[in-house]
N, CA, C and O atoms as a MOPAC input file, in Angstrom:
PM7 MOZYME 1SCF
protein

 N     38.32800 1     6.81400 1    53.30100 1
 C     38.69100 1     7.71500 1    52.90000 1
 C     38.00100 1     8.80600 1    52.40900 1
 O     37.31200 1     8.55400 1    51.42100 1
 N     37.97900 1    10.32700 1    52.94600 1
 C     37.26800 1    11.24500 1    52.57900 1
 C     37.00900 1    12.24600 1    51.72700 1
 O     37.93000 1    13.04500 1    51.55500 1
 N     35.87700 1    12.44400 1    51.07000 1
 C     35.72700 1    12.93100 1    49.60400 1
 C     36.64600 1    14.37600 1    49.18500 1
 O     36.74900 1    14.78600 1    48.02900 1
 N     37.18800 1    14.94100 1    50.22300 1
 C     38.47300 1    15.68900 1    49.65300 1
 C     39.61400 1    15.11100 1    49.34100 1
 O     40.53200 1    15.74000 1    48.81400 1
 N     39.68700 1    13.68500 1    49.67100 1
 C     40.71100 1    13.10200 1    49.00200 1
 C     40.81700 1    12.78500 1    47.77500 1
 O     41.84300 1    12.70400 1    47.10000 1
 N     39.35400 1    12.53600 1    47.37300 1
 C     38.69400 1    12.24800 1    45.87000 1
 C     39.73100 1    13.25000 1    44.68600 1
 O     39.58200 1    14.44000 1    44.96400 1
 N     40.50100 1    13.09200 1    43.73600 1
 C     41.13500 1    13.75900 1    42.80000 1
 C     39.84300 1    14.26600 1    42.19400 1
 O     39.82300 1    15.49600 1    42.14100 1
 N     38.80300 1    13.69400 1    41.74100 1
 C     37.76900 1    14.38700 1    40.88800 1
 C     37.26400 1    15.28200 1    41.68800 1
 O     37.10300 1    16.31000 1    41.03000 1
 N     36.91400 1    15.43200 1    42.82800 1
 C     36.24600 1    16.11100 1    43.60400 1
 C     37.70100 1    17.70500 1    43.88300 1
 O     37.40800 1    18.89000 1    43.72400 1
 N     38.50200 1    17.42000 1    44.11500 1
 C     39.71400 1    18.77200 1    44.05200 1
 C     39.90200 1    19.28900 1    42.80900 1
 O     40.24900 1    20.44000 1    42.54600 1
 N     39.51400 1    17.84400 1    41.57500 1
 C     39.73800 1    18.61800 1    40.56800 1
 C     38.21700 1    19.67000 1    40.21100 1
 O     38.29200 1    20.83100 1    39.81100 1
 N     37.48500 1    19.25000 1    40.35900 1
 C     36.16300 1    20.27100 1    39.97200 1
 C     35.89300 1    21.47100 1    41.29700 1
 O     35.18200 1    22.46500 1    41.14900 1
 N     36.48800 1    21.18500 1    42.34100 1
 C     36.71100 1    22.67800 1    43.22900 1
 C     37.44900 1    23.75200 1    42.07600 1
 O     36.97100 1    24.78200 1    41.60000 1
 N     38.71900 1    23.14700 1    41.83100 1
 C     39.35200 1    24.16500 1    40.73500 1
 C     38.68600 1    24.33400 1    39.82000 1
 O     38.76300 1    25.51100 1    39.47000 1
 N     37.96100 1    23.69300 1    39.13900 1
 C     37.04100 1    24.38500 1    37.81800 1
 C     35.80600 1    25.38200 1    38.59000 1
 O     35.39900 1    26.44800 1    38.12800 1
 N     35.45200 1    24.89400 1    39.56100 1
 C     34.53300 1    26.04000 1    40.42500 1
 C     35.24000 1    27.44500 1    40.30200 1
 O     34.77600 1    28.37200 1    39.63600 1
 N     36.44400 1    27.49800 1    41.03700 1
 C     37.33000 1    28.38600 1    40.95400 1
 C     37.32300 1    28.96600 1    39.55500 1
 O     36.76000 1    30.01500 1    39.24400 1
 N     38.04700 1    28.13000 1    38.69600 1
 C     38.04700 1    29.01600 1    37.50100 1
 C     36.84300 1    29.45600 1    36.94800 1
 O     36.78300 1    30.38800 1    36.14700 1
 N     35.80000 1    28.76400 1    37.38200 1
 C     34.50200 1    29.92800 1    36.40500 1
 C     33.81200 1    30.76100 1    36.99800 1
 O     32.99000 1    31.52700 1    36.49600 1
 N     34.26800 1    30.59700 1    38.68400 1
 C     33.90500 1    32.44100 1    39.27700 1
 C     34.51700 1    33.46700 1    39.01400 1
 O     34.09100 1    34.62100 1    39.05800 1
 N     36.38500 1    32.79700 1    38.49600 1
 C     37.54800 1    33.72800 1    37.85500 1
 C     36.34600 1    34.75800 1    36.62700 1
 O     35.94200 1    35.92000 1    36.66900 1
 N     36.11000 1    33.56600 1    35.60800 1
 C     35.79700 1    33.92700 1    34.24000 1
 C     34.69900 1    34.85900 1    33.90700 1
 O     34.58000 1    35.73400 1    33.04900 1
 N     33.48300 1    34.14800 1    35.39300 1
 C     32.32500 1    34.56200 1    34.81000 1
 C     32.34900 1    36.00800 1    35.58800 1
 O     31.51600 1    36.81000 1    35.16700 1
 N     33.18300 1    36.44800 1    36.65500 1
 C     33.85000 1    37.68200 1    37.11500 1
 C     33.42300 1    38.67500 1    36.24800 1
 O     32.66400 1    39.61700 1    36.47400 1
 N     34.13000 1    38.28400 1    34.99300 1
 C     34.26700 1    39.57400 1    33.45500 1
 C     33.36700 1    39.33700 1    32.83400 1
 O     33.58400 1    39.53400 1    31.63800 1
 N     31.95200 1    38.83100 1    33.15500 1
 C     30.90500 1    38.83400 1    32.29700 1
 C     30.51700 1    40.26100 1    32.29000 1
 O     30.96000 1    41.04300 1    33.13100 1
 N     29.55500 1    40.67500 1    31.19300 1
 C     29.29500 1    41.76200 1    31.86200 1
 C     28.15000 1    41.95600 1    32.52200 1
 O     27.28800 1    41.07800 1    32.58100 1
 N     28.03400 1    43.07500 1    33.05800 1
 C     26.68300 1    43.13600 1    34.51700 1
 C     25.60100 1    42.50200 1    33.96400 1
 O     25.16100 1    41.51700 1    34.55600 1
 N     25.17600 1    42.80400 1    33.12500 1
 C     23.66700 1    42.16600 1    32.73300 1
 C     23.43400 1    40.87800 1    32.73700 1
 O     22.31600 1    40.36600 1    32.79100 1
 N     24.88300 1    40.08700 1    32.65900 1
 C     24.94700 1    38.38000 1    32.99400 1
 C     24.57900 1    38.28400 1    34.50600 1
 O     23.89400 1    37.30900 1    34.81500 1
 N     24.95200 1    39.19600 1    35.54200 1
 C     24.99000 1    38.69700 1    36.72000 1
 C     24.25300 1    38.07400 1    37.15500 1
 O     24.57600 1    37.38200 1    38.12100 1
 N     22.70500 1    38.02400 1    36.55900 1
 C     21.83100 1    37.18300 1    37.03900 1
 C     21.32800 1    35.87500 1    36.30200 1
 O     20.50900 1    34.99800 1    36.57700 1
 N     22.33600 1    36.18100 1    35.04800 1
 C     21.80100 1    35.14500 1    33.74800 1
 C     22.81300 1    33.94500 1    33.87500 1
 O     22.86400 1    33.03200 1    34.69900 1
 N     23.73300 1    34.29800 1    32.60800 1
 C     24.18600 1    33.07300 1    32.51700 1
 C     25.54800 1    33.07900 1    33.29800 1
 O     26.35800 1    32.19300 1    33.02200 1
 N     25.88600 1    34.09100 1    34.33400 1
 C     27.30200 1    34.39700 1    35.27400 1
 C     26.51000 1    33.34500 1    36.28700 1
 O     27.05600 1    32.28700 1    36.60300 1
 N     25.22100 1    33.69200 1    36.76600 1
 C     24.72800 1    32.76900 1    37.63100 1
 C     24.36300 1    31.62200 1    37.86600 1
 O     24.36000 1    31.03000 1    38.94500 1
 N     23.93300 1    31.15600 1    36.51200 1
 C     23.67500 1    29.62300 1    35.93900 1
 C     25.00000 1    28.62600 1    35.83800 1
 O     25.15300 1    27.41900 1    36.02800 1
 N     25.72500 1    29.51300 1    35.51900 1
 C     27.45400 1    28.82600 1    35.63000 1
 C     27.97700 1    28.75200 1    36.62400 1
 O     28.85300 1    27.88900 1    36.67600 1
 N     27.73600 1    29.56100 1    37.85300 1
 C     28.42300 1    29.32100 1    38.81100 1
 C     27.72800 1    27.97000 1    39.77200 1
 O     28.25300 1    26.98300 1    40.28700 1
 N     26.29400 1    28.47100 1    39.72000 1
 C     25.14000 1    27.31700 1    40.64000 1
 C     26.04100 1    25.76900 1    39.64000 1
 O     26.76800 1    24.96300 1    40.22100 1
 N     25.80000 1    25.72600 1    38.46900 1
 C     26.35000 1    24.23000 1    37.63600 1
 C     27.75900 1    23.98500 1    37.98300 1
 O     28.04300 1    22.78800 1    37.99100 1
 N     28.44200 1    24.55800 1    38.18700 1
 C     29.82100 1    24.56900 1    38.65400 1
 C     30.07100 1    24.04700 1    40.15100 1
 O     30.95900 1    23.28500 1    40.53400 1
 N     28.95800 1    24.71900 1    40.96500 1
 C     29.34000 1    24.45300 1    42.85800 1
 C     28.24900 1    23.03400 1    42.96900 1
 O     28.28500 1    22.28100 1    43.94200 1
 N     27.37100 1    22.85400 1    41.88100 1
 C     27.11200 1    21.92300 1    41.82400 1
 C     28.02400 1    20.26500 1    41.79700 1
 O     27.72000 1    19.31400 1    42.51800 1
 N     28.95000 1    20.27300 1    40.96800 1
 C     29.60500 1    19.28000 1    40.49000 1
 C     30.26400 1    18.65900 1    41.88000 1
 O     29.97100 1    17.49600 1    42.15700 1
 N     31.13000 1    19.38600 1    42.74400 1
 C     31.66000 1    18.87100 1    43.71000 1
 C     30.50100 1    18.86600 1    45.30600 1
 O     30.68400 1    18.23500 1    46.34800 1
 N     29.67200 1    19.54500 1    45.04800 1
 C     28.81200 1    19.10700 1    46.49200 1
 C     28.44800 1    17.58800 1    45.65100 1
 O     28.92800 1    16.51800 1    46.02500 1
 N     27.69100 1    17.69600 1    44.68500 1
 C     26.90800 1    15.87100 1    44.74400 1
 C     28.00800 1    15.27300 1    44.99500 1
 O     27.91400 1    14.70500 1    46.08400 1
 N     29.33500 1    15.07600 1    44.35600 1
 C     30.19100 1    14.15700 1    44.85200 1
 C     30.44400 1    14.10800 1    46.25600 1
 O     30.36500 1    12.93400 1    46.61900 1
 N     30.80800 1    15.14000 1    47.53100 1
 C     30.38800 1    14.90500 1    48.24800 1
 C     29.20400 1    14.28100 1    49.25600 1
 O     29.18200 1    13.52600 1    50.22800 1
 N     28.30000 1    14.98200 1    48.51400 1
 C     27.31800 1    14.47000 1    49.31400 1
 C     26.78500 1    13.31800 1    49.12900 1
 O     25.81600 1    13.03400 1    49.83300 1
 N     27.32000 1    12.24500 1    48.03200 1
 C     26.90400 1    10.80600 1    47.16900 1
 C     27.98600 1    10.19400 1    48.21700 1
 O     27.67400 1     9.33800 1    49.04500 1
 N     29.36600 1    10.76300 1    48.07700 1
 C     29.86000 1    10.13700 1    49.33400 1
 C     29.98500 1     9.87000 1    50.78100 1
 O     30.62700 1     9.07400 1    51.46600 1
 N     29.29300 1    10.65200 1    50.96000 1
 C     28.49700 1    11.01400 1    52.32200 1
 C     27.27500 1     9.87500 1    52.88400 1
 O     26.87500 1     9.59000 1    54.01300 1
 N     26.81100 1     9.25900 1    51.11800 1
 C     26.13400 1     8.28400 1    51.57300 1
 C     26.17000 1     7.02400 1    52.16900 1
 O     27.28000 1     6.49100 1    52.18800 1
 N     25.10200 1     6.32300 1    52.73000 1
 C     25.91400 1     4.72600 1    53.47100 1
 C     25.42100 1     4.41100 1    51.91000 1
 O     26.38300 1     4.49000 1    51.14600 1
 N     24.51000 1     4.16500 1    51.41800 1
 C     24.52100 1     3.76800 1    49.78700 1
 C     25.65900 1     3.27800 1    48.72000 1
 O     26.66400 1     3.98400 1    48.64100 1
 N     25.58900 1     2.38400 1    48.08500 1
 C     26.49800 1     2.91700 1    46.72000 1
 C     25.98100 1     3.25400 1    45.84400 1
 O     26.54900 1     3.63000 1    44.81900 1
 N     24.48500 1     3.19900 1    46.05600 1
 C     23.52900 1     3.07900 1    44.71700 1
 C     23.06500 1     4.64400 1    44.80200 1
 O     22.93900 1     5.39800 1    43.83700 1
 N     22.82700 1     4.97900 1    46.25800 1
 C     22.64700 1     6.85700 1    46.13200 1
 C     24.08900 1     7.17600 1    45.76400 1
 O     24.12600 1     8.16100 1    45.02600 1
 N     25.19500 1     6.70700 1    46.01300 1
 C     26.36000 1     7.32600 1    45.65600 1
 C     26.51200 1     7.39900 1    44.45800 1
 O     27.42000 1     8.17100 1    44.14900 1
 N     25.95800 1     6.87600 1    43.55400 1
 C     26.11800 1     6.43500 1    42.14200 1
 C     24.94500 1     7.60900 1    41.39500 1
 O     25.17700 1     8.47600 1    40.55300 1
 N     23.76400 1     7.27500 1    42.00600 1
 C     22.97000 1     8.91600 1    41.82400 1
 C     23.25100 1     9.96000 1    41.84300 1
 O     23.08400 1    10.67800 1    40.85700 1
 N     23.87300 1    10.48100 1    43.19400 1
 C     24.53900 1    11.59300 1    42.63600 1
 C     25.63800 1    11.97900 1    42.24300 1
 O     25.86200 1    13.17400 1    42.04900 1
 N     26.60400 1    10.95600 1    42.03700 1
 C     27.45200 1    11.01800 1    40.88600 1
 C     26.78300 1    11.14200 1    39.49000 1
 O     27.27300 1    12.10500 1    38.90000 1
 N     25.68300 1    10.40300 1    38.63500 1
 C     25.12700 1    11.41000 1    38.07100 1
 C     24.68600 1    12.38100 1    38.07900 1
 O     24.87500 1    13.07900 1    37.08300 1
 N     23.83200 1    12.95100 1    39.26500 1
 C     23.76300 1    14.52900 1    39.31200 1
 C     24.64400 1    15.62700 1    38.70200 1
 O     24.35100 1    16.54800 1    37.94000 1
 N     26.02300 1    15.19600 1    39.36000 1
 C     27.17000 1    15.87400 1    39.57500 1
 C     27.29500 1    15.65000 1    37.54000 1
 O     26.98800 1    16.45900 1    36.66400 1
 N     27.64900 1    14.76500 1    37.46300 1
 C     27.42500 1    14.68400 1    35.61600 1
 C     26.83200 1    15.25000 1    34.91000 1
 O     27.27800 1    15.49100 1    33.78800 1
 N     25.06100 1    15.85700 1    35.48700 1
 C     24.30900 1    16.38700 1    34.47400 1
 C     25.02500 1    17.97800 1    34.51000 1
 O     25.36300 1    18.76300 1    33.62500 1
 N     25.05900 1    18.00300 1    35.76300 1
 C     25.63900 1    19.53200 1    36.02100 1
 C     26.73700 1    19.98400 1    35.05600 1
 O     26.65300 1    20.91400 1    34.25400 1
 N     27.92800 1    19.06200 1    35.29500 1
 C     28.64300 1    19.14000 1    34.58000 1
 C     28.67000 1    19.40400 1    32.97400 1
 O     29.42100 1    20.19500 1    32.40400 1
 N     27.93700 1    18.78200 1    32.52200 1
 C     27.21100 1    18.97800 1    31.19300 1
 C     26.45300 1    20.13500 1    30.73400 1
 O     26.49100 1    20.65900 1    29.62100 1
 N     25.51400 1    20.57200 1    32.11500 1
 C     25.19000 1    21.72800 1    31.79900 1
 C     26.01200 1    22.83900 1    31.71900 1
 O     26.00700 1    23.61000 1    30.75900 1
 N     26.78100 1    22.95500 1    32.78500 1
 C     28.21100 1    23.56800 1    32.52900 1
 C     28.99000 1    23.94400 1    31.37400 1
 O     29.37800 1    25.06300 1    31.03500 1
 N     29.16900 1    22.69300 1    30.76500 1
 C     29.99500 1    22.81600 1    29.28100 1
 C     29.15100 1    23.63600 1    28.18300 1
 O     29.79900 1    24.39100 1    27.45800 1
 N     27.60800 1    23.54300 1    27.97900 1
 C     27.21800 1    24.30000 1    27.56500 1
 C     26.79900 1    25.64700 1    27.77900 1
 O     26.33300 1    26.40100 1    26.92400 1
 N     27.01000 1    25.90500 1    29.04700 1
 C     27.12600 1    27.47200 1    29.11600 1
 C     28.22700 1    28.22400 1    28.92600 1
 O     28.22800 1    29.44100 1    28.74100 1
 N     29.42000 1    27.32100 1    28.98200 1
 C     30.64300 1    27.38900 1    28.65700 1
 C     30.43000 1    27.82300 1    26.96600 1
 O     31.00300 1    28.80900 1    26.50400 1
 N     29.76600 1    27.17600 1    26.35500 1
 C     29.97200 1    27.27700 1    25.00800 1
 C     28.79600 1    28.16800 1    24.85700 1
 O     28.78200 1    28.38400 1    23.64500 1
 N     28.02700 1    28.66400 1    25.26600 1
 C     26.98800 1    30.14800 1    25.33400 1
 C     28.27600 1    30.77900 1    25.68800 1
 O     29.11900 1    30.48100 1    24.84100 1
 N     28.64300 1    31.37000 1    26.41300 1
 C     29.41000 1    32.30100 1    26.98100 1
 C     30.35900 1    32.56900 1    25.32000 1
 O     30.41500 1    33.56700 1    24.60200 1
 N     30.94000 1    31.32300 1    25.19400 1
 C     31.71400 1    31.47300 1    23.62800 1
 C     30.98800 1    32.30900 1    22.71100 1
 O     31.28700 1    33.44700 1    22.34800 1
 N     30.08200 1    31.66900 1    22.41000 1
 C     29.03600 1    32.10000 1    20.94000 1
 C     28.50300 1    33.70200 1    21.65000 1
 O     28.48000 1    34.43600 1    20.66200 1
 N     28.21200 1    34.28400 1    22.49500 1
 C     28.07000 1    35.68600 1    23.28100 1
 C     29.48200 1    36.42600 1    23.19700 1
 O     29.48900 1    37.65700 1    23.22000 1
 N     30.83400 1    35.62000 1    23.08600 1
 C     31.69000 1    36.43000 1    22.87500 1
 C     32.53500 1    37.12500 1    24.37500 1
 O     33.36400 1    38.03100 1    24.46100 1
 N     32.00300 1    36.39500 1    25.25600 1
 C     32.18200 1    36.33100 1    26.58300 1
 C     33.52400 1    35.76700 1    27.36800 1
 O     33.83700 1    35.98700 1    28.53700 1
 N     34.06100 1    35.15900 1    26.61100 1
 C     35.02400 1    34.10300 1    26.56300 1
 C     35.62700 1    34.00100 1    25.65100 1
 O     34.95000 1    33.66800 1    24.67900 1
 N     37.59000 1    34.25400 1    25.29300 1
 C     38.13400 1    33.69400 1    23.94800 1
 C     38.27200 1    32.66000 1    23.99600 1
 O     38.41600 1    32.09800 1    25.08200 1
 N     38.28100 1    31.90900 1    22.66600 1
 C     38.79200 1    30.64700 1    22.50700 1
 C     39.91900 1    30.02900 1    23.46200 1
 O     39.81300 1    28.85100 1    23.80300 1
 N     41.07900 1    30.86800 1    23.93200 1
 C     41.96800 1    29.75000 1    24.55400 1
 C     41.62700 1    29.46600 1    26.23400 1
 O     42.06500 1    28.49800 1    26.85700 1
 N     40.58900 1    30.72800 1    26.90500 1
 C     40.04300 1    29.98800 1    28.00300 1
 C     38.79600 1    29.00000 1    27.44600 1
 O     38.45500 1    27.92500 1    27.93900 1
 N     38.39000 1    29.47300 1    26.62800 1
 C     37.08100 1    28.15600 1    26.16600 1
 C     37.76200 1    26.58300 1    25.98200 1
 O     37.08600 1    25.58300 1    26.22400 1
 N     38.84000 1    26.52100 1    25.63500 1
 C     39.29700 1    25.59900 1    25.22800 1
 C     40.11300 1    24.58700 1    26.67000 1
 O     40.41700 1    23.40200 1    26.80800 1
 N     40.22100 1    25.87100 1    27.56500 1
 C     41.23800 1    25.48600 1    28.99900 1
 C     39.69100 1    24.62700 1    29.79000 1
 O     39.54900 1    23.52600 1    30.32200 1
 N     38.83100 1    25.67500 1    29.54500 1
 C     37.64200 1    24.94000 1    30.38400 1
 C     36.98700 1    23.53400 1    29.92700 1
 O     36.80600 1    22.61800 1    30.72800 1
 N     36.71800 1    23.47300 1    28.83500 1
 C     36.21800 1    22.33300 1    28.21700 1
 C     37.12900 1    21.00900 1    28.45400 1
 O     36.63000 1    19.89400 1    28.60200 1
 N     38.91200 1    21.33700 1    28.47900 1
 C     39.50800 1    20.39100 1    28.73500 1
 C     39.29100 1    20.12900 1    30.03200 1
 O     38.75200 1    19.04700 1    30.26200 1
 N     39.56100 1    20.81800 1    30.95000 1
 C     38.61900 1    20.49400 1    32.13300 1
 C     37.11500 1    19.25300 1    32.74100 1
 O     36.82700 1    18.31300 1    33.48300 1
 N     36.57800 1    20.27600 1    31.65500 1
 C     35.25400 1    19.15900 1    32.38000 1
 C     35.87200 1    17.89300 1    31.50900 1
 O     36.05400 1    16.84000 1    32.12000 1
 N     36.13900 1    17.94800 1    30.36900 1
 C     36.26600 1    16.76000 1    30.13600 1
 C     36.37000 1    15.59500 1    30.70800 1
 O     35.67400 1    14.58000 1    30.67900 1
 N     37.98700 1    16.07700 1    31.58300 1
 C     38.50300 1    15.28500 1    32.33900 1
 C     37.85400 1    14.85000 1    33.49000 1
 O     37.80300 1    13.67900 1    33.86700 1
 N     37.22600 1    16.07000 1    34.18500 1
 C     36.06900 1    15.77600 1    35.35700 1
 C     35.13400 1    14.29600 1    34.80200 1
 O     34.99100 1    13.25600 1    35.44400 1
 N     34.65800 1    14.57600 1    33.59500 1
 C     33.54400 1    13.90600 1    33.28800 1
 C     34.23300 1    12.22100 1    33.32900 1
 O     33.96600 1    11.32300 1    34.12700 1
 N     35.15800 1    12.20900 1    32.20300 1
 C     35.89300 1    10.85100 1    32.29400 1
 C     36.03100 1    10.28000 1    33.56600 1
 O     35.78300 1     9.11000 1    33.85700 1
 N     36.56600 1    11.44300 1    34.54300 1
 C     37.17800 1    10.58100 1    36.42200 1
 C     35.50400 1    10.23800 1    36.81000 1
 O     35.24300 1     9.44000 1    37.71000 1
 N     34.49900 1    10.88400 1    36.08200 1
 C     33.06300 1    10.60600 1    37.16500 1
 C     32.45200 1     9.54700 1    36.45500 1
 O     31.55700 1     8.85600 1    36.94100 1
 N     33.02800 1     9.36400 1    35.03200 1
 C     32.09100 1     8.09400 1    34.94400 1
 C     33.00800 1     6.83300 1    35.50900 1
 O     32.49400 1     5.88400 1    36.10000 1
 N     34.23500 1     6.92600 1    35.28800 1
 C     35.67400 1     5.94000 1    35.85700 1
 C     34.99000 1     5.43000 1    37.49500 1
 O     34.77500 1     4.25100 1    37.77700 1
 N     34.78700 1     6.33600 1    38.22300 1
 C     34.16200 1     6.43900 1    39.52000 1
 C     33.02400 1     5.71300 1    39.67100 1
 O     33.00100 1     4.84500 1    40.54300 1
 N     31.96200 1     5.93000 1    38.90100 1
 C     30.78800 1     5.09200 1    38.92200 1
 C     30.77900 1     3.67300 1    38.40100 1
 O     30.18400 1     2.80200 1    39.03600 1
 N     31.27900 1     3.45800 1    37.50900 1
 C     32.09000 1     2.30800 1    36.61500 1
 C     32.33900 1     1.48400 1    38.06900 1
 O     31.65300 1     0.51600 1    38.39900 1
 N     33.42800 1     2.03000 1    38.86700 1
 C     33.89000 1     1.29600 1    39.59300 1
 C     33.22900 1     0.94400 1    40.89600 1
 O     33.52600 1    -0.14100 1    41.39600 1
 N     32.42300 1     1.68000 1    41.47100 1
 C     31.20000 1     1.42800 1    42.27100 1
 C     30.43000 1     0.44900 1    41.74400 1
 O     30.17500 1    -0.50900 1    42.47400 1
 N     29.96000 1     0.47400 1    40.53200 1
 C     29.09800 1    -0.49600 1    40.09000 1
 C     29.55800 1    -2.18500 1    39.60300 1
 O     28.93200 1    -3.20700 1    39.32300 1
 N     30.95900 1    -1.80200 1    39.68900 1
 C     31.29900 1    -3.39700 1    39.43900 1
 C     31.47300 1    -3.65600 1    40.95700 1
 O     31.87400 1    -4.80500 1    41.14400 1
 N     31.27800 1    -2.87700 1    42.21600 1
 C     31.13000 1    -3.27600 1    43.26200 1
 C     29.89200 1    -3.95700 1    43.59500 1
 O     29.81700 1    -4.66300 1    44.60100 1
 N     28.93800 1    -3.78600 1    42.82000 1
 C     27.46500 1    -3.99300 1    43.02600 1
 C     27.33000 1    -4.93900 1    42.49800 1
 O     26.24200 1    -5.40100 1    42.84100 1
 N     27.80400 1    -5.55000 1    41.82700 1
 C     27.89600 1    -7.19800 1    40.74600 1
 C     28.35800 1    -7.93000 1    41.63800 1
 O     28.59200 1    -9.11600 1    41.40500 1

């Protein structure tokens, strides 16, 4: 299976698109601040899923999934910061956090299924 066939990768790519759209509406002074940080964290999620998938070792793949999960937690925090600063309305915050929660569960499930293969 190719990494791009993984539903978690596809959902992470959708999240990247959504983050780029919402951060485009942030104030100009955030261009190199929160907007840039959120975009980098979002891009890191599917990138690490793909890179880990390309590794020849299951342990390495699991490590990259952990990095992707860390980036996901970073992004959730940045979404909450944006909400506190009034850059995102409550509806958008809820939508984005539902996406991050779903991706987080999928990453955990994928990591667990890989761990089961190691046993």
